[in-house]
C-alpha distance (Angstrom), angle and dihedral (degrees) to the residues before:
residue distance angle dihedral
X1 . . .
X2 3.80 . .
X3 3.82 92.6 .
X4 3.78 92.3 47.5
X5 3.78 91.9 50.7
X6 3.81 96.4 45.9
X7 3.86 98.5 83.1
X8 3.83 90.6 50.1
X9 3.79 91.7 50.1
X10 3.78 93.2 47.2
X11 3.81 93.1 53.8
X12 3.83 97.2 43.0
X13 3.77 110.8 112.7
X14 3.79 96.9 178.5
X15 3.76 135.9 10.4
X16 3.74 131.4 175.2
X17 3.78 143.5 -174.3
X18 3.78 111.9 -152.1
X19 3.78 142.9 155.2
X20 3.77 146.3 121.8
X21 3.76 140.3 -115.1
X22 3.79 116.4 -145.3
X23 3.79 113.3 176.1
X24 3.77 129.7 169.2
X25 3.77 138.6 -175.7
X26 3.79 103.9 -140.7
X27 3.81 131.9 -165.6
X28 3.80 108.6 -157.2
X29 3.81 130.7 -167.9
X30 3.83 116.1 -167.9
X31 3.78 114.8 -171.7
X32 3.83 94.0 -173.8
X33 3.80 92.5 59.5
X34 3.80 97.9 28.7
X35 3.81 89.7 -126.4
X36 3.79 130.1 137.3
X37 3.79 116.2 -176.4
X38 3.79 144.8 140.3
X39 3.79 127.9 -121.5
X40 3.81 142.5 175.4
X41 3.81 114.2 -120.6
X42 3.80 125.7 -169.7
X43 3.83 94.0 -159.3
X44 3.81 98.5 -148.1
X45 3.80 97.4 -46.2
X46 3.79 108.1 -176.5
X47 3.78 149.8 169.2
X48 3.80 126.0 -148.2
X49 3.79 140.5 -171.6
X50 3.80 120.6 -150.8
X51 3.79 134.9 176.1
X52 3.79 136.3 175.5
X53 3.82 123.4 -158.6
X54 3.80 128.7 -166.5
X55 3.81 108.3 -119.6
X56 3.80 95.3 179.3
X57 3.84 133.8 -102.6
X58 3.79 90.4 58.9
X59 3.81 92.6 -60.8
X60 3.81 120.4 130.4
X61 3.78 129.2 -164.6
X62 3.80 110.2 -139.8
X63 3.77 126.3 -165.2
X64 3.78 129.9 -179.4
X65 3.79 133.7 176.3
X66 3.79 116.5 -174.8
X67 3.78 128.4 173.2
X68 3.78 141.8 174.1
X69 3.79 120.7 -97.4
X70 3.79 119.9 -160.5
X71 3.77 133.1 -168.7
X72 3.79 95.6 -175.8
X73 3.83 139.2 45.7
X74 3.82 92.6 -30.4
X75 3.82 93.6 59.7
X76 3.79 111.6 129.8
X77 3.79 95.1 15.1
X78 3.79 97.9 94.7
X79 3.78 133.4 97.5
X80 3.79 136.4 -160.0
X81 3.81 121.7 -76.6
X82 3.81 94.5 4.7
X83 3.83 93.6 140.6
X84 3.81 130.1 45.9
X85 3.81 102.8 -19.1
X86 3.79 131.9 154.3
X87 3.75 153.3 147.2
X88 3.78 114.3 -138.6
X89 3.79 149.3 155.8
X90 3.80 120.9 -125.9
X91 3.80 139.1 -176.4
X92 3.83 125.4 -173.1
X93 3.82 92.9 -124.7
X94 3.81 98.5 34.2
X95 3.77 104.6 40.7
X96 3.81 126.2 -137.1
X97 3.80 135.3 -56.4
X98 3.81 118.7 -166.1
X99 3.79 147.8 171.7
X100 3.76 105.2 -131.8
X101 3.75 158.1 147.4
X102 3.79 99.6 -127.9
X103 3.77 147.8 142.8
X104 3.80 107.4 -84.1
X105 3.82 118.7 -113.2
X106 3.81 92.9 -117.9
X107 3.80 90.5 74.3
X108 3.82 104.1 15.7
X109 3.79 89.1 55.1
X110 3.82 91.4 65.2
X111 3.81 109.5 16.7
X112 3.79 102.7 90.2
X113 3.82 92.0 43.4
X114 3.80 98.8 49.5
X115 3.81 103.1 29.9
X116 3.82 115.2 69.1
X117 3.84 90.0 -177.8
X118 3.82 95.9 71.4
X119 3.83 97.9 -106.5
X120 3.80 89.3 -106.5
X121 3.77 111.5 95.8
X122 3.78 146.9 41.5
X123 3.83 88.7 -68.7
X124 3.81 92.7 57.8
X125 3.81 122.6 127.7
X126 3.83 86.6 -119.2
X127 3.80 89.7 83.5
X128 3.83 87.7 82.8
X129 3.79 111.5 -0.7
X130 3.81 116.3 81.5
X131 3.80 91.7 12.1
X132 3.80 137.9 89.4
X133 3.79 93.0 -161.7
X134 3.82 121.1 -112.2
X135 3.82 107.6 79.2
X136 3.83 98.8 -20.6
X137 3.80 97.3 104.4
X138 3.82 123.9 137.2
X139 3.79 107.9 -55.8
X140 3.79 122.6 -143.7
X141 3.77 120.4 -179.5
X142 3.76 116.2 -119.5
X143 3.78 139.0 32.6
X144 3.79 115.4 -87.7
X145 3.79 105.0 173.3
X146 3.79 119.1 63.0
X147 3.79 95.5 -163.2
X148 3.78 94.4 46.5
X149 3.79 92.6 47.4
X150 3.80 89.6 66.7
X151 3.79 90.7 63.0
X152 3.79 98.9 31.2
X153 3.77 133.0 -166.8
X154 3.75 120.1 -32.6
X155 3.82 93.6 37.3
X156 3.78 99.3 96.6
X157 3.83 92.8 -69.5
X158 3.84 89.8 -94.5
X159 3.78 89.6 -145.0
X160 3.80 91.2 -54.0
X161 3.79 95.9 136.4
X162 3.80 91.4 160.1
X163 3.79 100.2 31.0
X164 3.79 95.3 104.8
X165 3.78 102.8 127.7
X166 3.81 97.5 108.7
X167 3.82 136.8 67.5
X168 3.79 118.2 -31.0
X169 3.77 93.8 0.1
X170 3.80 86.8 73.2
X171 3.82 94.7 62.1
X172 3.83 104.9 72.0
X173 3.81 125.2 108.2
X174 3.81 99.6 -135.9
X175 3.77 99.8 75.9
X176 3.76 149.7 145.9
X177 3.79 102.3 -140.9
X178 3.77 131.1 -156.8
X179 3.82 124.1 -148.4
X180 3.80 97.1 33.8
X181 3.78 135.4 145.9
X182 3.79 110.2 -149.0
X183 3.79 136.4 -173.0
X184 3.82 126.3 -159.5
X185 3.76 119.3 -169.1
X186 3.79 124.0 -144.4
X187 3.81 118.0 -109.8
X188 3.82 107.1 -77.3
X189 3.81 105.1 -165.7
X190 3.77 91.9 -48.3
X191 3.81 97.4 -35.2
X192 3.81 121.4 113.1
X193 3.81 123.7 -177.3
X194 3.81 131.0 -167.3
X195 3.79 131.1 -177.4
X196 3.83 130.5 178.7
X197 3.78 136.0 175.2
X198 3.78 135.2 178.8
X199 3.78 123.5 -108.5
X200 3.81 116.3 -115.4
X201 3.78 98.1 -99.9
X202 3.82 89.7 128.5
X203 3.81 96.5 45.1
X204 3.80 119.4 129.6
X205 3.78 92.8 24.5
X206 3.79 111.7 163.6
X207 3.80 110.7 -101.2
X208 3.83 107.9 -104.3
X209 3.82 91.0 -135.7
X210 3.79 128.4 21.7
X211 3.78 121.4 4.7
X212 3.78 138.6 -52.4
X213 3.79 133.0 39.4
X214 3.79 134.9 -69.3
X215 3.81 129.6 -146.6
X216 3.82 108.5 -147.5
X217 3.80 115.7 -155.4
X218 3.81 137.1 162.9
X219 3.80 122.7 -149.1
X220 3.80 121.7 -172.0
X221 3.80 134.4 176.4
X222 3.79 143.6 169.1
X223 3.80 135.3 -168.3
X224 3.81 117.3 -166.2
X225 3.80 133.3 -179.3
X226 3.81 128.0 -162.8
X227 3.79 126.3 -169.8
X228 3.79 116.4 165.5
X229 3.80 110.3 -63.3
X230 3.82 92.6 -4.5
X231 3.77 126.5 85.9
X232 3.81 126.9 172.9
X233 3.80 136.3 172.4
X234 3.78 145.3 177.8
X235 3.81 121.3 -156.1
X236 3.80 133.7 -174.7
X237 3.79 135.0 -172.2
X238 3.80 134.2 -177.8
X239 3.82 129.5 -167.1
X240 3.80 110.1 -164.2
X241 3.82 112.4 -163.9
X242 3.80 89.8 -22.3
X243 3.80 96.1 121.9
X244 3.81 92.0 45.5
X245 3.80 91.0 53.2
X246 3.81 92.2 45.9
X247 3.81 104.7 44.8
X248 3.83 106.5 13.1
X249 3.84 123.4 -156.0
X250 3.84 90.8 113.7
X251 3.79 138.6 68.6
X252 3.80 96.2 -130.2
X253 3.79 140.2 -16.0
X254 3.77 146.4 -163.3
X255 3.79 132.3 -161.6
X256 3.79 129.2 -173.9
X257 3.78 138.9 176.4
X258 3.79 134.1 -174.8
X259 3.82 126.4 -165.1
X260 3.79 136.6 -168.8
X261 3.81 117.9 -168.7
X262 3.78 138.9 170.6
X263 3.78 141.9 177.3
X264 3.78 134.6 -166.3
X265 3.81 128.0 -171.3
X266 3.80 117.8 -159.4
X267 3.80 112.0 -160.9
X268 3.80 112.4 -150.6
X269 3.80 94.9 -179.4
X270 3.80 132.8 -112.9
X271 3.79 89.8 65.4
X272 3.80 93.3 -58.4
X273 3.79 117.1 129.0
X274 3.79 142.3 154.8
X275 3.80 121.0 -142.3
X276 3.80 121.1 -166.6
X277 3.81 124.0 -175.9
X278 3.80 132.7 179.0
X279 3.80 136.5 -178.1
X280 3.81 135.8 -176.2
X281 3.78 127.6 -171.6
X282 3.77 140.9 -178.6
X283 3.78 115.6 -152.8
X284 3.79 129.9 -176.8
X285 3.80 141.5 171.9
X286 3.81 127.2 -160.3
X287 3.81 123.2 -161.1
X288 3.81 114.9 -167.5
X289 3.83 127.4 -154.1
X290 3.80 95.5 -5.9
X291 3.78 123.4 -163.9
X292 3.82 83.9 -125.2
X293 3.78 133.2 -28.0
X294 3.81 93.9 -113.3
X295 3.82 93.1 47.1
X296 3.81 92.8 50.8
X297 3.80 92.6 47.4
X298 3.79 92.2 47.4
X299 3.82 92.4 49.4
X300 3.79 88.5 50.8
X301 3.81 89.4 54.5
X302 3.81 105.0 -91.5
X303 3.78 101.3 112.8
X304 3.82 89.0 157.0
X305 3.81 94.3 59.3
X306 3.80 96.3 90.1
X307 3.81 92.5 54.0
X308 3.81 98.5 42.9
X309 3.82 108.0 36.6
X310 3.82 124.8 69.0
X311 3.80 116.8 -140.7
X312 3.80 119.2 -150.5
X313 3.80 134.3 -153.1
X314 3.80 124.6 -135.6
X315 3.80 90.3 -83.0
X316 3.78 91.1 56.0
X317 3.79 95.0 -108.3
X318 3.78 123.3 134.2
X319 3.78 115.8 -99.6
X320 3.75 128.9 -157.5
X321 3.79 99.0 57.0
X322 3.78 115.8 136.2
X323 3.79 108.8 -78.4
X324 3.80 120.2 -119.0
X325 3.78 113.5 -99.5
X326 3.77 117.0 -109.3
X327 3.84 113.9 -124.9
X328 3.81 93.8 8.7
X329 3.79 120.5 -157.7
X330 3.82 127.8 -130.0
X331 3.80 134.0 -150.0
X332 3.81 93.4 -86.8
X333 3.81 90.6 54.4
X334 3.79 90.0 52.4
X335 3.83 93.5 46.4
X336 3.79 89.2 53.2
X337 3.82 88.4 61.8
X338 3.81 95.3 50.9
X339 3.79 91.1 93.9
X340 3.76 135.8 156.2
X341 3.81 87.3 -109.1
X342 3.83 91.4 56.5
X343 3.81 91.7 46.8
X344 3.80 91.0 49.0
X345 3.82 92.4 50.1
X346 3.80 94.4 46.9
X347 3.78 104.8 39.2
X348 3.82 112.2 16.9
X349 3.77 134.4 72.6
X350 3.85 119.6 -147.8
X351 3.75 119.5 -152.1
X352 3.80 112.8 -121.2
X353 3.80 95.1 -128.8
X354 3.78 102.1 42.2
X355 3.76 145.5 23.2
X356 3.81 90.7 -99.7
X357 3.83 113.3 134.4
X358 3.79 121.0 -165.1
X359 3.80 121.0 -161.7
X360 3.80 120.2 -126.9
X361 3.82 107.6 -91.3
X362 3.80 89.3 -128.4
X363 3.81 88.2 65.2
X364 3.79 96.9 52.0
X365 3.78 111.4 139.2
X366 3.79 92.9 11.4
X367 3.78 104.5 71.6
X368 3.80 99.5 41.0
X369 3.79 94.4 130.6
X370 3.79 93.7 47.1
X371 3.78 93.1 45.4
X372 3.79 88.7 56.7
X373 3.80 89.6 59.6
X374 3.80 90.3 59.2
X375 3.83 95.8 62.4
X376 3.77 123.2 162.9
X377 3.79 118.0 -94.5
X378 3.78 132.2 -165.5
X379 3.77 96.4 -155.3
X380 3.77 119.6 117.4
X381 3.79 89.8 -137.9
X382 3.83 106.7 85.9
X383 3.78 101.4 176.6
X384 3.83 91.6 107.3
X385 3.80 113.9 36.5
X386 3.81 91.4 179.8
X387 3.76 94.6 77.0
X388 3.74 140.2 37.0
X389 3.79 90.2 -142.1
X390 3.77 115.9 102.5
X391 3.81 106.5 -119.5
X392 3.78 89.6 -143.8
X393 3.81 87.0 65.9
X394 3.78 93.9 60.2
X395 3.79 108.1 -68.5
X396 3.77 128.2 -100.7
X397 3.74 135.9 -53.8
X398 3.79 120.9 -90.2
X399 3.79 95.6 -96.2
X400 3.80 132.7 114.2
X401 3.77 90.0 -104.8
X402 3.80 90.2 58.2
X403 3.80 99.2 42.1
X404 3.81 112.7 128.1
X405 3.78 122.2 -116.8
X406 3.81 94.2 -99.7
X407 3.82 90.6 68.5
X408 3.84 111.3 116.2
X409 3.80 135.6 -161.9
X410 3.81 91.8 -87.4
X411 3.81 94.3 56.3
X412 3.79 101.2 30.8
X413 3.78 113.9 63.9
X414 3.80 94.9 -168.5
X415 3.79 91.5 53.9
X416 3.81 91.7 47.2
X417 3.79 90.6 50.7
X418 3.79 91.0 49.6
X419 3.82 93.2 50.4
X420 3.81 90.4 48.3
X421 3.80 89.2 49.3
X422 3.81 90.0 51.4
X423 3.80 90.2 49.1
X424 3.81 90.7 52.1
X425 3.80 90.9 48.1
X426 3.82 90.4 62.7
X427 3.81 90.5 77.2
X428 3.77 140.2 -96.4
X429 3.80 115.1 -38.2
X430 3.79 122.4 -133.6
X431 3.80 121.8 -131.0
X432 3.82 90.4 -93.8
X433 3.81 92.0 52.0
X434 3.79 95.6 -105.6
X435 3.79 124.7 128.1
X436 3.77 129.2 -130.9
X437 3.79 121.7 -129.2
X438 3.85 109.7 -61.6
X439 3.79 112.3 -90.6
X440 3.79 95.2 -145.4
X441 3.80 144.9 -8.3
X442 3.79 91.6 -82.6
X443 3.81 92.5 59.7
X444 3.79 91.0 43.8
X445 3.81 91.3 52.5
X446 3.80 92.1 46.7
X447 3.81 90.8 52.9
X448 3.78 92.6 50.3
X449 3.80 92.8 48.6
X450 3.80 94.1 45.0
X451 3.82 92.9 48.7
X452 3.81 89.5 48.5
X453 3.80 91.8 51.8
X454 3.82 93.1 48.7
X455 3.81 95.2 45.4
X456 3.81 93.4 48.3
X457 3.81 91.4 46.6
X458 3.81 90.9 49.3
X459 3.80 91.3 49.5
X460 3.80 90.9 49.6
X461 3.81 91.2 48.7
X462 3.80 92.4 49.9
X463 3.79 90.9 49.2
X464 3.79 91.3 50.0
X465 3.81 91.7 48.9
X466 3.80 93.3 46.6
X467 3.80 91.5 -120.0
X468 3.81 119.5 179.8
X469 3.82 110.0 -132.4
X470 3.78 115.4 -118.7
X471 3.80 115.2 -101.6
X472 3.79 118.2 -124.5
X473 3.80 120.3 -105.1
X474 3.81 89.9 -112.5
X475 3.81 92.0 51.2
X476 3.80 91.0 49.5
X477 3.80 92.7 49.7
X478 3.80 90.4 48.7
X479 3.81 93.6 49.6
X480 3.80 93.8 45.7
X481 3.83 96.3 47.0
X482 3.80 101.0 42.1
X483 3.81 111.1 127.6
X484 3.78 95.9 16.8
X485 3.81 125.1 133.5
X486 3.80 118.6 -123.0
X487 3.80 128.7 -156.7
X488 3.81 125.1 -168.4
X489 3.81 118.9 -169.6
X490 3.76 135.7 170.2
X491 3.81 140.1 164.0
X492 3.78 125.1 -140.5
X493 3.78 136.3 178.0
X494 3.76 138.9 -165.5
X495 3.79 137.4 -162.5
X496 3.79 123.9 -172.0
X497 3.77 140.4 165.9
X498 3.76 149.9 -177.8
X499 3.79 127.4 -148.3
X500 3.81 117.6 -162.3
X501 3.79 113.8 -161.1
X502 3.80 98.6 -160.6
X503 3.78 95.2 -98.2
X504 3.79 137.4 63.5
X505 3.82 93.8 -63.3
X506 3.81 127.7 82.7
X507 3.80 135.2 168.8
X508 3.83 123.7 -135.4
X509 3.77 135.0 -173.4
X510 3.80 142.2 169.7
X511 3.78 134.4 -173.5
X512 3.83 127.1 -168.7
X513 3.78 131.3 -174.3
X514 3.81 128.8 -171.2
X515 3.81 122.3 -165.9
X516 3.80 125.2 -134.6
X517 3.78 113.5 -76.0
X518 3.79 113.1 -100.3
X519 3.81 109.3 -142.5
X520 3.78 123.0 -168.4
X521 3.80 133.0 177.8
X522 3.79 136.6 131.3
X523 3.81 88.2 -73.9
X524 3.80 101.0 32.8
X525 3.76 137.4 53.6
X526 3.78 131.6 166.0
X527 3.77 140.1 24.9
X528 3.77 122.6 -22.0
X529 3.78 94.5 -132.6
X530 3.79 122.8 -127.2
X531 3.83 95.4 18.3
X532 3.81 95.3 114.6
X533 3.79 124.1 108.5
X534 3.77 141.1 178.9
X535 3.79 134.4 -159.2
X536 3.75 135.1 -169.4
X537 3.78 138.1 -176.3
X538 3.81 133.5 -167.9
X539 3.76 128.3 -177.5
X540 3.78 146.6 169.1
X541 3.82 116.1 -141.6
X542 3.80 129.0 -164.7
X543 3.80 117.2 -160.7
X544 3.78 117.8 -147.5
X545 3.82 127.2 -168.2
X546 3.78 117.2 -83.3
X547 3.80 99.2 37.3
X548 3.80 99.9 -63.1
X549 3.81 126.7 135.9
X550 3.77 132.1 -170.2
X551 3.79 116.9 -156.6
X552 3.77 143.1 -171.1
X553 3.82 115.3 -165.8
X554 3.78 143.0 172.3
X555 3.82 122.2 -157.1
X556 3.79 134.0 -178.4
X557 3.81 136.3 -178.5
X558 3.82 118.2 -167.4
X559 3.80 120.4 -169.7
X560 3.77 125.5 -168.4
X561 3.82 114.5 -124.3
X562 3.83 94.2 -77.8
X563 3.82 98.1 29.4
X564 3.82 115.5 115.7
X565 3.81 106.1 -172.9
X566 3.80 121.6 141.1
X567 3.78 135.1 -150.5
X568 3.81 114.8 -86.7
X569 3.77 121.6 -66.4
X570 3.82 91.0 -32.5
X571 3.82 89.0 71.4
X572 3.81 92.5 -143.8
X573 3.81 107.0 173.7
X574 3.79 92.7 7.6
X575 3.79 114.2 158.7
X576 3.82 95.6 8.0
X577 3.83 109.0 122.3
X578 3.79 112.3 -125.3
X579 3.80 94.2 5.9
X580 3.79 119.0 166.4
X581 3.79 117.5 -166.5
X582 3.80 128.5 -173.7
X583 3.80 126.3 -173.5
X584 3.80 136.6 -177.2
X585 3.81 114.8 -168.3
X586 3.77 140.5 -179.3
X587 3.78 116.0 -163.1
X588 3.76 150.5 166.9
X589 3.80 126.5 -140.9
X590 3.80 126.5 -169.8
X591 3.81 129.6 177.5
X592 3.79 125.2 -160.3
X593 3.78 127.5 -172.0
């Protein structure tokens, strides 16, 4: 091992061990779950190893291996090089090209300039920016919690704040991405450019719906400019077929986001300064040839879409209501099925060795007239339990007691009287025909028996008429939206700042606002109401010698009734419609290099 390592060591011009620890004691209040609790968060604490070797002709070989370090519930669940890690070639005039697992330029190109809260905790700008709520929280490649990995994403998170490598957790725009090729330009008179794209490891994936293959790829870029106290940037990212491969329910997909950001620092002298930053973004997803609109939205994380968004047909009328039944039945059809045979089957027990019929004990005192029709008989012929006369000897007389089992409430007065008696036994009816809560067990039993009789008679009538059962609203929506294309779009903006007071104390804040989601498809157009959200953070920071900060912060995320945003990279509240999350935190941050 020593001999193998010697050439590397001899050529190394620089090497470095670096990292940070950023820990906070947080007091969280979740209104959606009714929980209030405290927790220790390590906020992406890490350690990294980097080296650069002279390869000749001005070219350097650069290597970096960075990984999470945890002092809390994630301890022991980490692996090597699970954060920004690479091997690359660089030249002062040409820039650097690398193979890497790295934060994509779309977010890395703006994060440290617009987010005064380090982009690493529950108070990160990623709670709103780069996300549309649901499952699109900050994505980090890998699985860093052994216990949580057994349950996986979509099962209440289970503490798996970084376990986002499956399903919808792979669809967000703020992401550290594995399998990328990335280029960094040198500084060209204040301009810096970065571009990254994923290797084709997911090419020729079977289309989740329909036929053929898809070739998922992510492309990400940033262009930044710095001139004295001013900094500005534009970033762009595209996910081709990535959502389709991750969540299914569509034949193909595309997602795209565009950002504009800026920062200005005004120096007032004596260590006093004011920093103001702002960012705006447009973000959209497109789902093509979906199995149904509701199914695609639910797979993406919006399980509440089907119950809160009206879909319209070409005439502008709502679709998805229960369809009208074909060959409907009326009251007379149902009465015709309330027969002695149905009553016998539902409410009487026949002894195996005789024609004796015993009424259900729950009906005692109610069905006296009907019970009399089911008298005992000594005949060996049991095809008509209503009479003791053998039908082979000529049938029975034309009386109620001899009526055959096909007699119904219209033709059999005793049966009609018994049904009316059972109806009355259910309790007193209100003016609108409704019933109050049952007064006793007898009324409760009568209601159950009456409802059973009516439902079975209705079912028999519908079968006899050849009725087609009504489809559910969900089934209708699914059938009428199969094959449609869906587009989700929303704008969001952020403003943040930092005020330095000329001593060890500074004040920081950020505010983010996301508009309602605009959903469009062949059956939908316009805002999905109540899907907006906002978030804000304030904090006081105290800087100590040696690169250490103490901090006291307050953070809040407020969703409208259908909004599903979560809190920073912790994802607290993520996917819970209408969630509101508050957090106080005290923390300590230390850098080493």
